N, C-alpha and C positions, 0 to 999 in steps of 0.2 A: 504494499499500500504506500502510496506517495503522500508526503505532507506538503502544507503550504510553502514551507521554506524551500523545498526542492523546486516547486513550481516557479517561485520568484527567481531562483537561480537560473532555471531554464529560460525564463522569459528575459533575463539579462543578457542572453545570447541572441535574441531576436533583434536584428538591426532595423532602424528606421529605413524605409525604402528610398527616401529622397536624400538622406544623409546617412550612408551605411556605416559610418565610423562610430555612430552612437546607437545605443539600444533603446528599445521602447521604454525600458525602465529608466535609463539615464535621461530620456526626454521628459519623463515624469507623467506619461499619459495613462499608464496602468495604475488605476486607482485602488483596486481591491481584487483579491483572489480568495475564493471561498470553495471549500470542498463540500459538496452536497451528495452524499451517498457515493456513487461511482462517478459522478460528474465533477468537473471543475468548472467554476463560474468565474470568468474574468471580466471585470468592469474596466472600460477604457473611457477616457475623456478625450474627445478629439481636440486637436490644436486649435481648430476653428471650424465652424459649421460647413464651410465650403471646401474643406481640405480634400483634394482628390485622392490623397493617399490613405484616407480612413478605411476604405473597404479592403485595400491591400494589406494594411496593418492588421486588421482583424483576421484576414486569411492567413497571413504569416504566423500570427500567434497560434491560431487554431492548428495549422500544420505542424508547428514546432512541437506543440503538446502531443499531438497524435503520433509524431515520429518517436516520441519518448514513451509511447505506449499508453497514453491517456485516451480511452475509447470514447468518452463523452465530454465534449467541450461546449460550453454555453458562453456566447459573447453578450455582454450587456454594454449599453452606452449610458454614461452619466454626463449630463450637460451642466449641472449645477453643483458646485461652483464651476465656472468656466475655466478652462486651462489657461495658464499664464506662463510666460517665459521664466518667471521666478521659480517654476517648478523644475527647471533644468538643473541637473546636479552640477557640482564643481567639475567633476570628471568630464561631463559632457561639454562643458564650456572649454576646457583645455583641449579636448579632442576636436571640437569645432575649429579652434584657432590653429591647431596643427594641420588640419585638413585645408585650411585657407579660407575659412569662413569666420568672419568676426562675430563673436558671440554677442547676445543682447547686453546692452549697457544696464547694469543693475539699477533697479528702481524706476526705470522709465516706462515700464509696462504696467505699473500699478495704478490704482485709482487714488485720487487725492482730492482734497478740498481746495477749490479755487473760488475766491470771492463768495465764500459761504455755501457753495454748492459742490456736491460730489461730481467729479468729472474724471473721465479717463484721460490720463496724461499721454500726450502724443509723442513725446521724445523729441520735440522740436528743439533744435539747438544742441542736440547731443553730440558729443565729440566721440567718434568711432576710431579706435586704433586699428591701423593696418595689421592683419594677422601675419603678414610676411616679415615686415621689418620693425613693426611696433610703433611706427610714427603716428602721431595723432594729427598730422597735416594732411587730412583726407577730405574728400568732397563727395556728396551724393550725386550720382549721375542719373539715376532713375529710381523712383519709388518702388519699382518692381525689378527683381533680379531673375535668377534662374527658376525660381518657384514663387508663388504669390506671398509666401511668408518671409521673403528675403528682399532686400533692396540692393541695387547695384551701386557700388562705391569705387573710387579710385584713389590710390595713394598719390599725393603730390610729390613725395620724396622718391620713392622707388619706381613710381609711374604704373604699377601693377593694378589691374582691376581686381575687385574681390566682392563677394557677397557679404552682406550684413544681415544676420538673423534679426528680423524686426521684433521689437518688444510687442507683446500682446497682453 
């Protein structure tokens, strides 16, 4: 019989399909694992409602568990609270940087109180460090990068283009 800890370890081996250097665990989208009789119930919070990788992620989680001998896998979706880039692990941030993607700037994806009202902070004016050379002399080229969750940037020092994982 398998236990929940083993399931979490197996899920830590399932890569995100858009950024294969980080796992779905490091991404912070697996919210819960529950054993229900012979079934494993995995609850996932998508990074955002329109993420095209959500179906692939669910498929890969289910396939990984079945490959480990789990006969019954149930996938559930939890939308509240919504996923935030604050759920990325420190290891994921380091792996993103090493892969050439600037990780989200801490605290810019959270909600805050502006003029007495709760608002989603947009990250406007955020300084994004180049993942290649570390320079903070960078500029946003486009709000959209290789995927909708990333923005295209360029380093003004090393001149290399790179993606920035936008704060959500």
